[in-house]
C-alpha atoms as a printed R data frame, in Angstrom:
    type eleno elety resid chain resno       x       y       z
1   ATOM     1    CA   MET     A     1  -0.011  -0.035  -0.027
2   ATOM     2    CA   GLU     A     2   2.840   2.403   0.380
3   ATOM     3    CA   ASN     A     3   3.867   1.741  -3.154
4   ATOM     4    CA   LEU     A     4   0.365   2.604  -4.212
5   ATOM     5    CA   LYS     A     5   0.267   5.710  -2.137
6   ATOM     6    CA   ASN     A     6   3.425   6.832  -3.603
7   ATOM     7    CA   LYS     A     7   2.176   6.399  -7.262
8   ATOM     8    CA   ILE     A     8  -0.948   8.213  -6.474
9   ATOM     9    CA   MET     A     9   0.855  11.171  -4.992
10  ATOM    10    CA   ALA     A    10   3.342  11.117  -7.881
11  ATOM    11    CA   HIS     A    11   0.441  11.500 -10.385
12  ATOM    12    CA   LEU     A    12  -0.916  14.497  -8.315
13  ATOM    13    CA   GLU     A    13   2.410  16.180  -7.859
14  ATOM    14    CA   ALA     A    14   3.388  15.812 -11.513
15  ATOM    15    CA   ARG     A    15   0.390  17.936 -12.407
16  ATOM    16    CA   TYR     A    16  -0.443  20.284  -9.600
17  ATOM    17    CA   THR     A    17   0.987  22.212  -6.784
18  ATOM    18    CA   LEU     A    18  -0.193  20.710  -3.611
19  ATOM    19    CA   ASP     A    19  -0.427  22.995  -0.540
20  ATOM    20    CA   PRO     A    20  -0.452  21.160   2.832
21  ATOM    21    CA   ILE     A    21  -3.369  21.718   5.148
22  ATOM    22    CA   SER     A    22  -2.415  21.337   8.781
23  ATOM    23    CA   VAL     A    23  -3.636  18.253  10.585
24  ATOM    24    CA   PRO     A    24  -3.863  18.323  14.443
25  ATOM    25    CA   ASP     A    25  -0.754  16.922  16.058
26  ATOM    26    CA   ASP     A    26  -2.608  14.264  17.914
27  ATOM    27    CA   LEU     A    27  -4.245  12.941  14.817
28  ATOM    28    CA   LYS     A    28  -1.589  13.249  12.089
29  ATOM    29    CA   GLU     A    29   0.335  10.328  13.434
30  ATOM    30    CA   ILE     A    30  -0.889   7.810  16.076
31  ATOM    31    CA   LYS     A    31   1.167   4.719  17.196
32  ATOM    32    CA   ARG     A    32  -0.167   2.238  19.740
33  ATOM    33    CA   PHE     A    33   0.620  -1.070  21.206
34  ATOM    34    CA   LEU     A    34   4.382  -0.997  20.752
35  ATOM    35    CA   GLY     A    35   4.128  -0.346  16.997
36  ATOM    36    CA   VAL     A    36   1.444  -2.918  16.277
37  ATOM    37    CA   PHE     A    37  -0.740  -0.152  15.101
38  ATOM    38    CA   LYS     A    38   0.273   2.999  13.153
39  ATOM    39    CA   LEU     A    39  -1.763   5.556  11.484
40  ATOM    40    CA   ASN     A    40  -0.789   8.652   9.437
41  ATOM    41    CA   MET     A    41  -3.181  11.330   8.223
42  ATOM    42    CA   TYR     A    42  -2.430  13.873   5.539
43  ATOM    43    CA   ASN     A    43  -4.379  16.802   3.967
44  ATOM    44    CA   TRP     A    44  -3.707  19.095   0.952
45  ATOM    45    CA   LYS     A    45  -5.492  21.467  -1.210
46  ATOM    46    CA   MET     A    46  -4.815  22.407  -4.737
47  ATOM    47    CA   GLU     A    47  -6.373  24.289  -7.580
48  ATOM    48    CA   LYS     A    48 -10.159  23.556  -7.896
49  ATOM    49    CA   VAL     A    49  -9.923  21.268  -4.881
50  ATOM    50    CA   ARG     A    50 -10.704  22.222  -1.192
51  ATOM    51    CA   LYS     A    51  -9.285  19.216   0.305
52  ATOM    52    CA   ILE     A    52  -7.281  15.906  -0.527
53  ATOM    53    CA   SER     A    53  -7.355  13.679   2.496
54  ATOM    54    CA   VAL     A    54  -5.059  10.570   2.635
55  ATOM    55    CA   MET     A    55  -4.993   7.837   5.223
56  ATOM    56    CA   ARG     A    56  -2.191   5.358   5.626
57  ATOM    57    CA   CYS     A    57  -2.635   2.651   8.378
58  ATOM    58    CA   SER     A    58  -0.785  -0.542   9.300
59  ATOM    59    CA   VAL     A    59  -1.910  -3.075  11.748
60  ATOM    60    CA   ARG     A    60   0.686  -5.810  12.310
61  ATOM    61    CA   VAL     A    61  -1.609  -8.371  14.071
62  ATOM    62    CA   PRO     A    62  -3.708  -9.723  12.499
63  ATOM    63    CA   GLY     A    63  -2.168  -8.024   9.434
64  ATOM    64    CA   LEU     A    64  -3.918  -5.213   7.745
65  ATOM    65    CA   GLU     A    65  -2.686  -2.472   5.470
66  ATOM    66    CA   ILE     A    66  -4.975   0.534   4.624
67  ATOM    67    CA   PHE     A    67  -4.621   3.301   1.995
68  ATOM    68    CA   ALA     A    68  -7.435   5.721   1.340
69  ATOM    69    CA   ILE     A    69  -7.762   8.952  -0.442
70  ATOM    70    CA   GLU     A    70 -10.711  11.300  -0.971
71  ATOM    71    CA   ILE     A    71 -10.711  14.385  -3.301
72  ATOM    72    CA   TYR     A    72 -13.275  17.093  -2.562
73  ATOM    73    CA   PRO     A    73 -13.676  19.761  -5.379
74  ATOM    74    CA   GLU     A    74 -14.371  23.277  -4.334
75  ATOM    75    CA   SER     A    75 -18.092  24.108  -4.472
76  ATOM    76    CA   ASP     A    76 -17.515  26.257  -7.571
77  ATOM    77    CA   TYR     A    77 -17.434  22.942  -9.479
78  ATOM    78    CA   ASP     A    78 -20.232  20.294  -9.757
79  ATOM    79    CA   ILE     A    79 -17.971  17.338 -10.548
80  ATOM    80    CA   PRO     A    80 -18.219  14.138  -8.438
81  ATOM    81    CA   LEU     A    81 -15.931  13.594  -5.432
82  ATOM    82    CA   LEU     A    82 -13.327  10.734  -5.713
83  ATOM    83    CA   ALA     A    83 -12.823   8.168  -3.156
84  ATOM    84    CA   ILE     A    84 -10.249   5.291  -3.454
85  ATOM    85    CA   ASP     A    85  -9.816   2.758  -0.481
86  ATOM    86    CA   PHE     A    86  -7.798  -0.295  -0.131
87  ATOM    87    CA   SER     A    87  -7.938  -2.464   3.001
88  ATOM    88    CA   CYS     A    88  -5.484  -5.373   2.400
89  ATOM    89    CA   MET     A    89  -5.380  -8.512   4.561
90  ATOM    90    CA   LYS     A    90  -3.187 -11.639   4.145
91  ATOM    91    CA   LYS     A    91  -5.451 -13.369   1.580
92  ATOM    92    CA   LYS     A    92  -8.208 -10.977   0.547
93  ATOM    93    CA   SER     A    93  -8.559  -7.146   0.165
94  ATOM    94    CA   PHE     A    94 -11.554  -4.830   0.305
95  ATOM    95    CA   VAL     A    95 -11.319  -2.380  -2.669
96  ATOM    96    CA   TYR     A    96 -13.535   0.558  -3.106
97  ATOM    97    CA   MET     A    97 -13.104   3.173  -6.021
98  ATOM    98    CA   ASN     A    98 -15.980   5.578  -6.768
99  ATOM    99    CA   LEU     A    99 -16.787   8.823  -8.593
100 ATOM   100    CA   ILE     A   100 -19.336   9.897  -5.988
101 ATOM   101    CA   PRO     A   101 -22.282  11.700  -7.788
102 ATOM   102    CA   LEU     A   102 -23.658  14.875  -6.239
103 ATOM   103    CA   PHE     A   103 -27.026  14.425  -7.969
104 ATOM   104    CA   GLN     A   104 -29.003  11.399  -9.354
105 ATOM   105    CA   GLY     A   105 -30.629  13.010 -12.546
106 ATOM   106    CA   ASP     A   106 -29.939  11.488 -15.904
107 ATOM   107    CA   LYS     A   107 -28.253  14.627 -17.189
108 ATOM   108    CA   TYR     A   108 -25.742  14.637 -14.303
109 ATOM   109    CA   GLN     A   109 -25.045  10.964 -14.570
110 ATOM   110    CA   LYS     A   110 -24.582  11.011 -18.503
111 ATOM   111    CA   LYS     A   111 -22.236  13.949 -18.204
112 ATOM   112    CA   TYR     A   112 -19.954  12.677 -15.339
113 ATOM   113    CA   ILE     A   113 -20.527   9.151 -14.609
114 ATOM   114    CA   SER     A   114 -21.246   7.279 -17.827
115 ATOM   115    CA   PRO     A   115 -17.861   8.165 -19.420
116 ATOM   116    CA   LEU     A   116 -16.301   6.136 -16.708
117 ATOM   117    CA   LYS     A   117 -17.605   2.994 -18.390
118 ATOM   118    CA   ASN     A   118 -14.375   2.822 -20.692
119 ATOM   119    CA   VAL     A   119 -12.166   2.606 -17.651
120 ATOM   120    CA   TYR     A   120 -14.358   0.205 -15.702
121 ATOM   121    CA   ASP     A   121 -14.744  -2.162 -18.559
122 ATOM   122    CA   ARG     A   122 -10.884  -2.567 -18.898
123 ATOM   123    CA   TYR     A   123 -10.771  -4.510 -15.498
124 ATOM   124    CA   ASP     A   124 -12.621  -7.452 -14.199
125 ATOM   125    CA   LEU     A   125 -12.632  -7.178 -10.433
126 ATOM   126    CA   GLY     A   126 -15.436  -9.544  -9.549
127 ATOM   127    CA   PRO     A   127 -18.921  -9.119  -8.196
128 ATOM   128    CA   LYS     A   128 -19.727  -6.231  -5.985
129 ATOM   129    CA   LYS     A   129 -19.943  -6.568  -2.197
130 ATOM   130    CA   GLN     A   130 -23.287  -5.521  -0.571
131 ATOM   131    CA   ALA     A   131 -22.867  -1.995   0.538
132 ATOM   132    CA   LYS     A   132 -24.368  -0.185   3.564
133 ATOM   133    CA   GLU     A   133 -27.725   1.386   3.006
134 ATOM   134    CA   TRP     A   134 -26.554   4.927   3.455
135 ATOM   135    CA   MET     A   135 -24.009   4.395   0.461
136 ATOM   136    CA   ALA     A   136 -26.680   3.377  -1.974
137 ATOM   137    CA   PRO     A   137 -27.368   6.864  -3.481
138 ATOM   138    CA   TYR     A   138 -23.618   7.316  -4.076
139 ATOM   139    CA   LEU     A   139 -22.819   3.929  -5.855
140 ATOM   140    CA   THR     A   140 -23.155   3.651  -9.534
141 ATOM   141    CA   ASP     A   141 -22.849   1.089 -12.239
142 ATOM   142    CA   TYR     A   142 -19.013   1.891 -12.418
143 ATOM   143    CA   SER     A   143 -18.210   1.878  -8.775
144 ATOM   144    CA   VAL     A   144 -15.833  -0.723  -7.527
145 ATOM   145    CA   TYR     A   145 -16.918  -2.063  -4.151
146 ATOM   146    CA   ALA     A   146 -15.559  -5.667  -3.801
147 ATOM   147    CA   MET     A   147 -13.766  -8.125  -1.605
148 ATOM   148    CA   LEU     A   148 -11.006  -9.524  -3.822
149 ATOM   149    CA   ASP     A   149  -8.592 -12.336  -3.708
150 ATOM   150    CA   ASN     A   150  -5.064 -10.931  -3.400
151 ATOM   151    CA   SER     A   151  -4.172 -12.401  -6.742
152 ATOM   152    CA   LEU     A   152  -6.195  -9.523  -8.219
153 ATOM   153    CA   LEU     A   153  -4.488  -6.876  -6.062
154 ATOM   154    CA   ASP     A   154  -1.966  -5.673  -8.728
155 ATOM   155    CA   LYS     A   155  -4.778  -5.195 -11.280
156 ATOM   156    CA   ALA     A   156  -6.823  -3.465  -8.644
157 ATOM   157    CA   CYS     A   157  -4.046  -1.009  -7.959
158 ATOM   158    CA   GLU     A   158  -3.696  -0.406 -11.877
159 ATOM   159    CA   CYS     A   159  -7.505   0.245 -12.003
160 ATOM   160    CA   SER     A   160  -7.263   2.799  -9.123
161 ATOM   161    CA   GLU     A   161  -4.500   4.770 -11.039
162 ATOM   162    CA   ASP     A   162  -6.650   4.792 -14.094
163 ATOM   163    CA   TYR     A   163  -9.723   6.003 -12.028
164 ATOM   164    CA   LEU     A   164  -7.463   8.869 -10.674
165 ATOM   165    CA   LEU     A   165  -6.174   9.800 -14.073
166 ATOM   166    CA   PHE     A   166  -9.799   9.808 -15.442
167 ATOM   167    CA   TYR     A   167 -10.936  12.014 -12.545
168 ATOM   168    CA   LEU     A   168  -7.970  14.461 -13.074
169 ATOM   169    CA   GLU     A   169  -8.870  14.903 -16.699
170 ATOM   170    CA   MET     A   170 -12.455  15.747 -15.582
171 ATOM   171    CA   LEU     A   171 -11.097  18.112 -12.936
172 ATOM   172    CA   ASP     A   172  -8.873  19.925 -15.469
173 ATOM   173    CA   SER     A   173 -11.856  20.493 -17.726
174 ATOM   174    CA   ALA     A   174 -14.308  21.510 -15.086
175 ATOM   175    CA   GLU     A   175 -16.048  24.866 -15.612
176 ATOM   176    CA   LYS     A   176 -16.686  27.292 -12.744
177 ATOM   177    CA   ILE     A   177 -20.481  27.359 -11.854
178 ATOM   178    CA   THR     A   178 -21.814  30.904 -12.629
179 ATOM   179    CA   ASP     A   179 -25.399  30.249 -11.193
180 ATOM   180    CA   ASN     A   180 -25.295  31.070  -7.399
181 ATOM   181    CA   ASP     A   181 -28.396  29.020  -6.539
182 ATOM   182    CA   TYR     A   182 -26.896  26.031  -8.339
183 ATOM   183    CA   LYS     A   183 -23.621  26.483  -6.469
184 ATOM   184    CA   LYS     A   184 -25.426  26.395  -3.188
185 ATOM   185    CA   ARG     A   185 -27.066  23.143  -4.160
186 ATOM   186    CA   VAL     A   186 -23.684  21.677  -5.013
187 ATOM   187    CA   GLU     A   187 -22.095  22.694  -1.797
188 ATOM   188    CA   ALA     A   188 -24.996  21.332   0.211
189 ATOM   189    CA   ALA     A   189 -24.857  17.992  -1.685
190 ATOM   190    CA   ALA     A   190 -21.155  17.649  -1.182
191 ATOM   191    CA   LEU     A   191 -21.323  18.362   2.554
192 ATOM   192    CA   HIS     A   192 -24.300  16.015   2.849
193 ATOM   193    CA   TYR     A   193 -22.161  13.249   1.629
194 ATOM   194    CA   CYS     A   194 -19.332  14.238   3.982
195 ATOM   195    CA   ASP     A   195 -21.759  14.304   6.960
196 ATOM   196    CA   GLN     A   196 -23.115  10.830   5.977
197 ATOM   197    CA   LEU     A   197 -19.487   9.426   5.799
198 ATOM   198    CA   SER     A   198 -18.435  10.879   9.085
199 ATOM   199    CA   GLU     A   199 -21.622   9.703  10.924
200 ATOM   200    CA   LYS     A   200 -22.236   6.316   9.364
201 ATOM   201    CA   ASP     A   201 -19.128   4.880   7.844
202 ATOM   202    CA   GLY     A   202 -18.330   1.544   9.624
203 ATOM   203    CA   SER     A   203 -14.614   1.938   9.479
204 ATOM   204    CA   ARG     A   204 -14.797   4.729  12.115
205 ATOM   205    CA   LYS     A   205 -15.752   2.119  14.605
206 ATOM   206    CA   MET     A   206 -12.924  -0.209  13.498
207 ATOM   207    CA   LEU     A   207 -10.412   2.627  13.753
208 ATOM   208    CA   GLY     A   208 -11.929   3.456  17.255
209 ATOM   209    CA   ARG     A   209 -10.732   0.194  18.611
210 ATOM   210    CA   PHE     A   210  -7.167   1.276  18.131
211 ATOM   211    CA   THR     A   211  -7.482   4.940  18.684
212 ATOM   212    CA   GLY     A   212 -10.427   5.357  20.895
213 ATOM   213    CA   MET     A   213 -13.660   6.574  19.557
214 ATOM   214    CA   GLU     A   214 -13.231  10.238  20.298
215 ATOM   215    CA   ARG     A   215 -10.032  10.354  18.272
216 ATOM   216    CA   ALA     A   216 -11.721   8.132  15.541
217 ATOM   217    CA   THR     A   217 -14.582  10.519  15.392
218 ATOM   218    CA   ARG     A   218 -12.425  13.644  15.220
219 ATOM   219    CA   ILE     A   219 -10.340  12.013  12.324
220 ATOM   220    CA   PHE     A   220 -13.502  11.666  10.349
221 ATOM   221    CA   TRP     A   221 -14.919  15.210  11.147
222 ATOM   222    CA   GLU     A   222 -11.706  17.095  11.295
223 ATOM   223    CA   VAL     A   223  -9.319  15.497   8.882
224 ATOM   224    CA   ILE     A   224 -11.289  13.327   6.337
225 ATOM   225    CA   ARG     A   225 -14.235  15.613   5.966
């Protein structure tokens, strides 16, 4: 996962100037249980993007490596959000890649989601895992949400890079919203998703077992959101 993190960051740094956003000292690096658990959190911003959030987590026992990145555009742009999440165990890995739609209408889906089909179809990453109910409005035909055998992990990593590159092309061509009412709708939709993630995502409880629930909650609300 460290290799994937470095590749993802290299794609971003090759195209944009990343400006760090400070993360509270007690959240940016957490080590517990004599090094059995280690968590690092990073935030940046860049042109057209209010926040890039990166999580890198290692649990030596029973063996878990996590890499996750979320990209949140400024509310001046109505493009989807991007989420890439890998949770790798000894034999299987949970993989999530998604362009998170702000709206469900056919026009929005056709403009921003349907073009992802060409990338999605290049990879065969198995059947989708059943997602939590709160996520249903944010999953599309081209979301990857699966528990994979680790024999497919290299392919999944390549897929995540292609999802990122597709997204960055979309970001580059995004045009600023000129309708103030629509801009408010975009901002509200993006923040609603962030609130849903912070309140309902099951990984917060998993993280809380190692960091304590107070710090896990703060990570979701102060760093990831």
